[in-house]
N, C-alpha and C positions, 0 to 999 in steps of 0.2 A: 609101760603103763599107758593105756589109751587116753588120748586128749579129749577133754569135754567138748561137746559140739559148740562151734563158734556162733555168737549172736549175729544175725544179719545186720550189716551196717546201713543206717538210714541215710538216704541221699537227699539233699536239699537242692531244688532247681536253682541254677545260677541266674542271677539278675544281670542283664546286660548293663554295662556302665552307662550307656546313654539313657536307658530307661530309669536307672537310679538317679541320675542327675536331673532328669525331667521331673521325677517325683519330688526331689528336694526343692526344685525351683517352682513347684506348683504354687500359684498364688502370686508369684512375681511376674511371670510372663507365660504365655501359652507356648507349649513345646510341640514342635512338629507341625504347626499350622502351615499349610502350603502357601497361604497368602500373607503370613506374618502378622495376622490379626488375632487378638484374644477372643475368648467366648463373648458373644453378643456385642462385639466391637464393630461399629458401622464402618464400611469402606469409605474412604475419602471420595468426594465428588470430583469428577473430571471437569476441568475448566474448558469451556467451549472456545475454540480458536476462531478468529474472524475469517469470514469467507469473502472472496472477491465479489464486489458489487459493481456492475457496469454503470458508468455515469451517464452515457448517452447510448442506451440500448439500440435505438434505431440505426445509429451510425456504426455499430460494433458487431461484426459477424462473430459467430462462435469460434472459439480458439482455446488452446490449452491454457491451464492456469499458470500464473507467473511463479517464479521461484522466490524463496524467502530472502530477506536481506542478510548479508553475511558480515557486515562490519559497521562500526560506529564512526562516523566522520568527525573530524575536528571542527570546532566551532568557527564559523566564518563571520565576518563583520556584518552587522545589521544593515539592510538596504535603507535608503532614504525614503521618506514618505513622498507620494506623488505631488509635484509642485502644482499649486493652484487647484487641488482637487476639491470637490464639493464637501461641505461639512457632513460628517457622519451622524445621522439621527440616533435617537435613543434605541431604535430597533436594530441598529447595526447595519451591516451590508445587506441583510435580508430585506430591509426597508428601502433600499436604494434601487434606482434604475441602472441596469447593467451598462447601458449606453453611456450614462454619465460617468461611470467609473472608467470605461475603456477610452473615452475621449480625453480623460485627464491623464492617461498614460501615454507619453510620447512614442513609445514603441508600438502601441496598439491603435493609436488615434487614426492613422491612415487606413486602417482596415474597416473602420466603422461605416464607411460610405457604401459598403456592400449590402447593408441592411440585414434584418433578422430573417432566419429561416426556421421552419418548424418541422422539416423532414429532410432526409438526405437526398442528394442528387444534384444540388446546385450550390454555388458559393454563397456564403453569408455567415451571419453570427448565430451560433447555436443558442438554444435556451440556456439561461444561466443555471448553474448547479451550485447549491449551497451544501457544504460538507465540512465537518470539523476536522481540520488538518493539524491543528496545534495541540489538541487534546485538552483544551480548557473549557470545553462545553459550548463554545460559541462557533457558529458556522462561518467558514471562509467562503469567498466567492471564487468559483472556478469558471473561466470563460474559454470558449474555443471558437475560432473563425476558420471556415473552410475556404481555401483559395482556389483559383481557377486551375492552378498547376496540379491540384490533388493533395498538396500539403495542407496540414492543419496547424495553425498557430494557437498555442494555448498559454494562458496566463492565470495566475492565482493571486488573490489579494487577502490581506488580513487588516485588522485595525489596531493601531498603537497610538495611545494618547489621543484618541478620537480622530486620528488621521489615517488615510488609506495608504497601506504599504504593500508594494508588489513583492511577492515571495517566490514566484516561479515564472519563468519565461522559456518556452521550449517549442519545438515543432517536430512533426513527423509526417510520413506519407501514409495517409489513411490509417492512423493508429487506432488501437483499441485502448481506451482509457478506463481504468478500474480503480476503485478504492479498496484497500484491504486494511480494515480498522482505520487508523489515522494516516496510513501510508497511501501514496498514489503510485500506480503502476501504469506505465505507458509501453505498449507492445506494438510492434510493427511486423506485418507479415509480408511474404513475397510469394510469387507464383511458383518458385522452385522449392518451397517448403521451408526456407530459412526464416528465422525469427530472432528478434532481439527484444528483451524485456528489461526496462530500466525502472528501478524502484526508487522513489523519492520519499524522504522522511524529514519532518521538522527537526531542526537542530537547535532551536531556541531563537533563531533569527530568520531563517528562510528554509525552503524545501531544497534539500541537496541529495545527490545520488548516494545511495547506500549499497546498491548492488546492480550489477549489469550482467545479464545472462544471455549469451549468444549461441544460437544453433547454426548449423552449417548446411550448405546445399549438398546434394548427393555427390557432387564432384569434389567436395572438400573445400570449396571456396566460400567465404562469408558473403552474404548478399550485399550489394553495394549501397542500398538505401537503409537507413536506420532511424529510429525515433531518437529524440533527445538532443538534437543539435539546434542551436539558436538560428532563427530565420536570418537569411541574408537580405540585403536590400532588394535583390531581384525577386525573392520570394514574395515580398509584401508590396511590390509596385502596384498601384491602383490600375485597373483596366483602362485602356485608352478611351478617351471621350468622357471621362468622369473627373470631377474636381474633388480634391481633398477637402474635407470639412474644416472649417475654421476652428482654431483651438478653443 
């Protein structure tokens, strides 16, 4: 007996599991968005990173940018206020004469007889720089003195309990000094292309080293001169024929 003709079977398109899951989750989160954002959801704004700003542009030739800090140092003891320093007025260090501050610092006093300079090329005290190094919104005083040897002695001061406190003392051979946010970067260059960048950061008591990046000469040797060492007595000896100012 002949079979009756079979009824064609209807086929239903298969729904991929991922598509089904996306449909179920609709309203909870966007599915398949390449940036992870839902419909009409604004993208988060990118925070601007601080860029290096040269403190003494006239004394600073163009150079490569310093490297970022790589570690957080341990807290060091707080330095003592300068003995016999002048009273800090209501306007803070910005309202004070830089020479008065330097003369109150035993380590910088003998350098002040070189006198101020307003351009590079001769020894003397550079114009004062005011910059917030501690992050409290109040500017610290940053001073630099160019010596006959080519070295530059730099010091920074803050105010604690209305007294002047030294928070940095360093030197280098014709360094480039920059601020990166509240950090301070001292870079020294050499004719052979070597460079060392030292980054200082406020640790709650003083400015201390948080990174030191050194490049090398083409022959593989590190350059002999580097920023960041404390001046020796020979570095800061007054020129012959001059008298050291009275304290």
